[in-house]
C-alpha positions in Angstrom: -59.6 127.2 -61.8 -57.4 128.2 -58.7 -59.4 126.5 -56.2 -59.8 123.4 -58.4 -55.6 123.0 -58.8 -55.4 123.7 -55.0 -57.8 120.8 -53.8 -56.1 118.5 -56.6 -52.8 119.3 -54.9 -53.8 118.6 -51.1 -56.0 115.1 -52.4 -52.6 113.8 -54.1 -50.9 114.6 -50.9 -53.6 113.0 -49.2 -53.8 110.0 -51.6 -49.8 109.3 -51.2 -49.9 109.6 -47.8 -52.5 106.8 -47.4 -50.4 104.3 -49.6 -48.3 102.2 -46.7 -44.4 101.7 -47.8 -44.5 98.2 -47.3 -48.0 95.7 -47.9 -49.0 94.2 -45.3 -48.3 90.5 -44.1 -51.8 89.1 -42.6 -55.3 89.2 -44.4 -56.3 91.5 -41.7 -53.8 94.2 -42.0 -54.5 94.0 -45.9 -58.2 94.4 -45.6 -57.4 97.8 -43.2 -55.2 98.9 -45.8 -57.5 98.6 -48.2 -60.4 100.4 -46.1 -57.8 102.9 -45.2 -56.7 103.5 -48.8 -61.0 103.8 -50.4 -61.3 106.1 -47.2 -58.6 108.2 -48.3 -60.0 108.2 -52.4 -63.6 108.9 -50.7 -62.7 111.9 -49.1 -60.3 112.7 -52.1 -63.5 113.0 -54.1 -65.6 115.0 -51.5 -62.9 117.5 -51.6 -62.5 117.9 -55.5 -66.5 117.5 -56.5 -67.2 120.8 -55.4 -64.1 122.4 -56.8 -64.9 120.8 -60.2 -68.5 121.7 -60.2 -67.9 125.0 -59.9 -65.1 125.0 -62.8 -67.3 123.4 -64.8 -70.3 125.7 -63.9 -67.9 129.0 -64.9 -67.3 127.5 -68.5 -69.2 128.6 -71.5 -71.0 125.8 -73.6 -68.0 125.7 -76.2 -65.3 125.0 -73.3 -67.3 122.9 -71.5 -67.9 120.8 -75.1 -63.7 120.9 -75.6 -63.3 120.1 -71.5 -65.5 116.8 -71.9 -63.4 115.7 -74.7 -59.4 116.3 -72.9 -59.7 112.5 -71.8 -60.6 110.9 -75.0 -57.7 113.4 -76.5 -55.3 111.9 -74.0 -56.2 108.0 -74.6 -56.0 108.5 -78.7 -52.7 110.3 -78.4 -51.6 107.9 -75.8 -52.4 104.9 -78.3 -50.7 106.6 -80.8 -47.5 107.2 -79.2 -48.1 103.7 -78.1 -48.5 102.3 -81.8 -45.9 104.2 -82.9 -42.9 102.7 -80.5 -44.3 99.2 -81.4 -43.2 99.7 -85.1 
C-alpha cells in the first residue's frame, strides 16, 4: 500500500507539471500540448499499474470484492449529495 501511495503522489506531481499555465496560441502548439499531456498520462499509468496490481494481488477475496465496489459507492454518494443539495 505504501508503494502505491508513493507512486500515486509522484505521478500526480508529474501530471500537474504537464499542465500548461497558459493556453497555447496556435493549433500546432495546442497539439504539442495535447501530446505532452497524453504522454504524461501514459507514463503515470505505466508507473501506477504494477503497484496497483501488486496491491490488489495481496488482498483477500473479500477485500478484493469491497475494493472493486469503491468507485460505485463514491458515485452513489456523490449522486445522493447532489440530489440533496438540489432540494
